C-alpha positions as CSV (number, residue, x, y, z in Angstrom):
1,M,144.1,123.5,147.6
2,E,144.3,119.8,146.8
3,N,142.6,117.4,149.2
4,E,145.9,115.8,150.3
5,D,147.4,119.2,151.0
6,L,144.4,120.2,153.1
7,V,144.5,116.9,155.1
8,K,148.2,117.5,155.7
9,V,147.5,121.1,157.0
10,L,144.7,119.9,159.3
11,F,146.8,117.0,160.5
12,D,149.8,119.2,161.3
13,R,147.5,121.4,163.5
14,M,146.3,118.4,165.6
15,N,147.6,117.7,169.0
16,E,149.0,114.2,169.8
17,G,145.7,112.8,170.9
18,Q,143.9,114.1,167.9
19,Q,146.6,112.7,165.6
20,L,146.1,109.3,167.2
21,R,142.3,109.5,166.7
22,F,142.9,110.4,163.1
23,K,145.2,107.5,162.5
24,Q,142.7,105.2,164.2
25,S,140.1,106.5,161.7
26,I,142.4,105.9,158.8
27,V,143.1,102.3,160.0
28,A,139.4,101.7,160.4
29,Q,138.8,103.1,156.9
30,T,141.4,100.7,155.5
31,V,139.9,97.7,157.3
32,Y,136.5,98.6,155.9
33,Y,137.7,98.6,152.3
34,V,139.9,95.6,152.5
35,S,137.1,93.6,154.3
36,Q,134.9,94.2,151.3
37,R,137.3,92.2,149.1
38,L,138.1,89.2,151.3
39,P,137.4,85.8,149.9
40,P,135.0,83.5,151.6
41,V,136.3,82.1,154.9
42,E,136.7,78.6,153.4
43,R,139.1,80.0,150.8
44,D,141.1,82.2,153.2
45,E,144.8,81.8,152.7
46,G,145.8,84.2,155.4
47,E,144.3,87.5,154.2
48,R,142.2,88.0,157.4
49,G,145.3,87.9,159.6
50,F,146.3,91.4,158.6
51,I,142.8,92.7,159.5
52,E,143.0,91.0,162.8
53,L,146.4,92.7,163.5
54,A,144.9,96.1,162.6
55,N,141.9,95.5,164.8
56,R,144.2,94.5,167.7
57,W,146.0,97.9,167.3
58,L,142.6,99.7,167.1
59,A,141.6,98.1,170.4
60,Q,145.0,98.8,172.0
61,P,147.0,101.4,170.0
62,T,150.4,100.7,171.4
63,A,153.8,100.9,169.7
64,E,154.2,97.1,170.3
65,N,151.0,96.3,168.4
66,A,152.0,98.6,165.6
67,D,155.4,96.9,165.3
68,K,153.8,93.5,165.3
69,A,151.4,94.4,162.5
70,L,154.1,96.0,160.4
71,M,156.6,93.2,160.9
72,A,153.9,90.6,159.9
73,A,153.4,92.5,156.6
74,V,157.2,92.7,156.0
75,F,157.8,89.1,156.8
76,D,154.8,88.0,154.6
77,R,156.5,89.7,151.6
78,V,159.8,87.9,152.4
79,D,158.5,84.4,153.2
80,G,154.7,84.3,153.3
81,G,151.5,84.2,151.3
82,V,152.3,87.2,149.2
83,R,155.7,85.9,148.2
84,Y,154.2,82.5,147.2
85,F,151.3,84.2,145.4
86,D,148.6,82.8,147.7
87,Y,147.0,86.3,147.8
88,S,147.6,89.8,146.7
89,D,149.7,92.3,148.7
90,Y,146.5,94.3,148.8
91,F,145.5,92.3,151.9
92,L,148.6,93.6,153.7
93,L,147.3,97.2,153.7
94,P,145.6,97.1,157.1
95,A,148.8,96.1,158.8
96,E,150.9,98.5,156.8
97,V,148.6,101.4,157.6
98,V,148.9,100.5,161.3
99,G,152.7,100.6,160.9
100,A,152.7,104.0,159.1
101,E,154.8,106.7,160.8
102,N,151.8,108.8,161.5
103,G,148.1,109.3,160.6
104,Y,148.9,111.5,157.6
105,E,151.4,109.0,156.1
106,A,148.7,106.3,156.7
107,T,146.3,108.1,154.4
108,K,148.3,107.1,151.3
109,D,148.0,103.3,151.8
110,A,144.4,103.8,152.9
111,L,143.6,105.4,149.6
112,K,145.1,102.3,147.8
113,A,142.6,100.2,149.7
114,A,139.7,102.3,148.5
115,G,140.1,101.2,144.9
116,E,137.4,102.7,142.7
117,F,136.1,104.6,145.7
118,V,139.2,106.7,146.1
119,A,137.4,110.1,145.5
120,E,134.9,109.2,148.3
121,A,137.8,108.0,150.6
122,K,139.7,111.3,150.1
123,Q,136.6,113.3,150.9
124,W,135.9,111.2,154.0
125,Q,139.6,111.7,155.2
126,R,139.2,115.4,154.8
127,V,136.0,115.6,156.7
128,V,137.3,113.4,159.5
129,A,140.5,115.5,159.8
130,D,138.4,118.6,160.0
131,R,136.0,117.3,162.6
132,I,138.8,115.8,164.8
133,L,140.6,119.1,164.7
134,A,137.4,120.9,165.7
135,D,136.8,118.2,168.4
136,T,133.4,117.3,167.0
137,E,131.8,113.9,166.4
138,Y,132.6,112.5,163.0
139,I,131.3,109.0,162.9
């Protein structure tokens, strides 16, 4: 069975609380990878703002915070730094992952964030899903 299929099977077996924990893990994974590629603070053109929105949702995972993060990413594409080529849309990924419909859907953009470490990121997602479903510690 492919890794993505196994993660989907595990996710579908999770209760609502476990699904939230899984999505929080996926958002944290995305923040980790995107943080590794941030420019120095003095050259920041707005890239860090999307990590801040993701961190706000991690601290308080409400629908309101998820909507704010997703709308910030959408509006940035329309009339923001991405549109004006200040920075790559890669830096929108943390906010977009927060705005994903559910934790499983979030895995797709999280894997984009992993870049050359996608194989490791897939493995990590599977292990986390398995451990959350089993209600064991994973981090």
